[in-house]
C-alpha positions as CSV (number, residue, x, y, z in Angstrom):
1,X,-38.6,143.7,209.7
2,X,-40.6,145.9,206.8
3,X,-44.3,145.0,206.1
4,X,-46.5,146.5,203.4
5,X,-49.6,146.7,205.6
6,X,-52.9,148.2,203.9
7,X,-56.3,149.5,205.2
8,X,-59.2,147.6,203.6
9,X,-62.2,150.1,202.3
10,X,-64.7,150.3,199.8
11,X,-66.3,152.6,197.5
12,X,-70.1,152.6,196.0
13,X,-71.7,154.6,193.1
14,X,-68.8,156.6,193.2
15,X,-69.3,159.5,190.2
16,X,-67.3,162.4,190.7
17,X,-64.5,162.0,192.9
18,X,-63.0,160.1,195.6
19,X,-62.5,162.2,199.1
20,X,-59.5,160.4,201.2
21,X,-59.5,160.4,204.6
22,X,-55.9,159.0,205.0
23,X,-53.9,161.9,206.8
24,X,-50.9,163.3,205.2
25,X,-48.4,166.5,205.6
26,X,-51.4,169.1,205.3
27,X,-50.8,172.0,201.8
28,X,-48.4,169.4,200.5
29,X,-48.0,168.0,196.9
30,X,-48.0,164.1,196.1
31,X,-49.0,161.7,193.7
32,X,-51.4,159.1,193.9
33,X,-51.3,155.6,192.3
34,X,-54.0,153.2,191.7
35,X,-53.2,149.5,190.6
36,X,-56.0,147.4,189.2
37,X,-56.3,143.5,189.7
38,X,-54.3,143.0,186.4
39,X,-51.4,145.3,187.3
40,X,-52.2,148.1,184.8
41,X,-51.2,151.5,186.9
42,X,-53.1,155.0,187.3
43,X,-51.5,157.9,188.5
44,X,-52.3,161.7,189.0
45,X,-51.3,164.5,191.4
46,X,-52.9,165.7,194.4
47,X,-52.6,168.6,197.2
48,X,-53.3,168.0,201.0
49,X,-56.3,170.5,202.0
50,X,-55.0,172.2,205.8
51,X,-55.9,168.7,206.9
52,X,-54.1,166.5,205.4
53,X,-56.8,165.1,203.6
54,X,-57.3,164.7,199.8
55,X,-59.3,164.2,196.7
56,X,-58.9,161.9,193.3
57,X,-61.5,163.4,190.8
58,X,-63.1,160.2,189.2
59,X,-62.4,161.9,185.7
60,X,-58.9,161.6,186.1
61,X,-59.4,157.5,185.8
62,X,-60.6,155.8,182.7
63,X,-64.4,155.7,182.1
64,X,-66.0,152.3,183.8
65,X,-63.0,151.5,185.7
66,X,-64.7,151.7,189.3
67,X,-67.3,149.3,188.6
68,X,-68.2,146.3,191.1
69,X,-67.1,144.0,188.0
70,X,-63.6,145.4,188.7
71,X,-62.2,143.7,191.5
72,X,-59.5,144.7,193.7
73,X,-57.3,148.0,193.9
74,X,-54.9,149.2,195.6
75,X,-54.0,152.6,196.1
76,X,-50.6,154.3,197.3
77,X,-49.3,157.9,197.7
78,X,-45.7,159.0,196.6
79,X,-43.7,162.0,197.6
80,X,-42.4,164.3,194.3
81,X,-39.3,162.5,194.4
82,X,-41.4,159.2,193.7
83,X,-41.2,157.5,197.3
84,X,-43.8,155.6,198.9
85,X,-45.2,157.2,201.7
86,X,-47.0,156.0,204.6
87,X,-50.4,158.0,205.8
88,X,-52.4,158.3,208.7
89,X,-55.8,156.3,209.2
90,X,-56.6,156.0,212.9
91,X,-52.7,154.3,212.4
92,X,-49.8,154.5,209.8
93,X,-50.3,152.1,206.5
94,X,-48.7,151.9,203.5
95,X,-51.8,151.7,201.2
96,X,-55.4,151.0,201.3
97,X,-56.9,148.2,199.2
98,X,-60.7,148.6,198.0
99,X,-63.4,147.6,196.0
100,X,-66.2,149.0,194.3
101,X,-69.5,147.7,195.6
102,X,-72.9,147.4,193.4
103,X,-76.1,148.4,194.7
104,X,-77.9,151.7,195.3
105,X,-75.6,152.4,198.3
106,X,-73.6,155.3,198.1
107,X,-70.2,156.2,199.4
108,X,-67.2,157.9,197.8
109,X,-64.8,157.8,200.9
110,X,-62.2,156.0,201.5
111,X,-60.3,156.3,205.3
112,X,-61.8,158.0,208.2
113,X,-62.6,161.7,209.1
114,X,-62.1,160.8,212.5
115,X,-65.9,162.4,212.9
116,X,-66.5,158.9,214.3
117,X,-65.6,157.8,217.9
118,X,-63.1,154.9,217.8
119,X,-61.9,154.1,221.3
120,X,-59.4,156.0,222.9
121,X,-56.2,155.9,221.3
122,X,-57.0,155.3,217.7
123,X,-57.5,159.0,216.3
124,X,-55.3,161.7,215.1
125,X,-55.5,165.2,216.2
126,X,-53.7,167.6,214.4
127,X,-52.4,171.1,216.1
128,X,-50.6,173.8,213.5
129,X,-48.3,176.5,215.0
130,X,-46.6,179.5,213.7
131,X,-43.4,180.8,214.4
132,X,-43.6,179.8,218.0
133,X,-40.5,178.4,220.2
134,X,-42.6,176.5,222.5
135,X,-46.1,175.4,222.5
136,X,-48.4,173.8,225.2
137,X,-51.6,172.0,224.7
138,X,-54.0,171.8,227.3
139,X,-55.1,167.8,227.4
140,X,-58.7,168.2,227.5
141,X,-61.0,165.6,229.2
142,X,-62.2,165.7,225.5
143,X,-58.5,165.1,223.8
144,X,-58.4,162.6,226.7
145,X,-61.4,160.5,225.8
146,X,-60.3,160.5,222.1
147,X,-56.6,159.8,222.4
148,X,-55.5,158.2,225.7
149,X,-53.3,159.0,228.3
150,X,-50.2,158.3,226.1
151,X,-50.5,159.7,223.0
152,X,-47.3,159.2,220.2
153,X,-46.2,162.8,219.8
154,X,-44.5,164.0,216.3
155,X,-43.7,167.2,215.4
156,X,-43.0,168.3,212.1
157,X,-41.7,171.6,210.8
158,X,-41.9,173.8,207.5
159,X,-38.3,173.4,206.0
160,X,-39.3,174.7,202.8
161,X,-42.0,175.5,200.5
162,X,-44.8,173.3,201.7
163,X,-42.3,170.7,202.7
164,X,-42.7,169.8,206.3
165,X,-40.2,167.1,207.6
166,X,-40.4,165.3,211.4
167,X,-38.1,166.5,213.9
168,X,-36.7,165.6,217.4
169,X,-37.5,168.6,219.8
170,X,-38.1,168.2,223.3
171,X,-41.5,166.9,224.2
172,X,-42.9,167.3,228.0
173,X,-45.9,165.3,229.2
174,X,-47.6,166.9,232.5
175,X,-49.1,164.5,234.5
176,X,-51.7,164.8,238.1
177,X,-52.2,162.4,239.6
178,X,-51.2,159.8,236.8
179,X,-53.5,162.2,234.1
180,X,-52.0,163.7,231.6
181,X,-52.6,167.2,231.8
182,X,-50.5,169.2,229.1
183,X,-48.4,168.1,226.3
184,X,-45.4,171.1,226.3
185,X,-43.4,170.8,222.8
186,X,-40.0,173.1,223.0
187,X,-38.9,173.9,219.3
188,X,-35.6,175.4,220.0
189,X,-36.2,178.6,218.3
190,X,-39.1,180.2,216.6
191,X,-40.5,177.6,213.9
192,X,-43.6,177.0,211.8
193,X,-45.1,173.2,211.6
194,X,-47.8,171.3,213.1
195,X,-48.3,168.4,216.0
196,X,-49.4,165.1,214.8
197,X,-51.1,163.0,218.5
198,X,-52.1,160.3,218.0
């Protein structure tokens, strides 16, 4: 059963750009799509940074669109083939529903940049690798506190240009006295990409 699951957030006094902490593949091109309460659709191009985050310049939207009277907006992301993609904001979502609040408070971000410390198992960590056959991640006390003892591990390989693809590779979790101490990823040959752990 598929559902359209949206993260809920808000903006306030956002004048220059919207920083979106919704994690996608790093250094990859996508299209953002914003739908307003009337069904009007706005879109623009984005390229993620090395952490997989991105921005929407406010000047790419009609003047006066983002006001406290505008109602709710829905933000979605598409790949270069116009297919909707999911992104991570502590967990996977299809979209972000947001509104704009009035007042003097300033907030130009959507999502969470993981500098906050949510409960164990609700954060995401990125481990890039270059031309590696085997990667060992030591599961330190900090990672254990942030991501828990049984994290979700996804491996992405660079397949061409700036395109990364989720791959099925051998992953070994090493435990000592029931506590995770390291994660070993075997790429079955040299590969470049990143490991996404949540």
